[in-house]
C-alpha angles and dihedrals in degrees: 000000000000089000094047092050091050090049092055091044094053085063105037112019107112123142128189125209132187121251121260102166104032138300135272118203133189120228087267090059098251125127112270114255114228109204109212111208114200145149108275091217110035108115132221091019101046135350148132112271126220091261092053099253124120120261143171139095095277090050093052092044090049092051090049091052088051092048092050090049097042094244131142111244118226120186116223108182120180143158107284097240087060096061101101092048090049092050097045091047091057094244090129137018099224145000104245113163117106088310117179119228096189111095091012099067096125097038099073144020101256134212122217111291113260104180139036120215144172133210114236142171117250122204143160110272092232092046094101090232111126105153141030087256088061089064091076107122093008129124107242124190131209138169118257118255095012130129089252091054090048092049091052094054098040120099090215089047129046099315088121091052090048090052088065093058121098083226145337109228113204117211133193092232137005091239088067091045090051092052088054093052090050090052091046095241087127134033102217144353128229103218147149109270092232093054090042091051092055092046093052094043109121094005124103128211102049135100145162124247114253091240118078128216094214148316131246149159134246122224138150119273120216135175107277094246094052096093100137090051094047090049093052091049089050091049090050092048091053090050091049090053091049093049096047097246093116094054093041091056089047092055087065090062112050090174090070106020097099089054098058107117107181111109095016 
């Protein structure tokens, strides 16, 4: 059902907002449409809600940027491993979905960073796994094309740790990986702490190991020649910090509130 909803949304999900900080018009006199590209299943940053609408911190923040600039908002959800193809094809104007700058500095034109984050290992509390060393011979899950995946496959990152695993299982989404952890199909998940906090919220029996895999910052990735667009988004983000909107949106997402870094 989620896939069906997401498919429908790809074609029809367009929302408009009134201008608060000015207006942007096309040559035909219509409001500019800002196409927000994001992972369709990456809570708490972006996801399809139970009623079929789009939710998440990044979705709300992007809508607020559009409202400030007088733009129409258009949701462009996709599978995460398709993000570069979607951006380069012009299907979206940016990649904005818990998107890690670290290690990708030269691949995109980046906005100012708006969130800190850390990669951690999530396990069941009764798993007997208490440290990274205890992952030897264990089956670990990770979402494809994420910073945790990159760390575990990088000689300068955590490749040596990965080589101690029985296997590294790669998933399309962390939601699916967490379902497998619950079912006992895998022993641990390498995951961003904010996403892990969301998945564990309201559920007992799960924890992070004390040792972190790495740290990072989230920002918005644009095509390298979209300087003007990136600047307008940056200006709006700064204004939303000053008028309290950024903090207000963050308060809706306690899993990530402590990691919001703008204005600090």
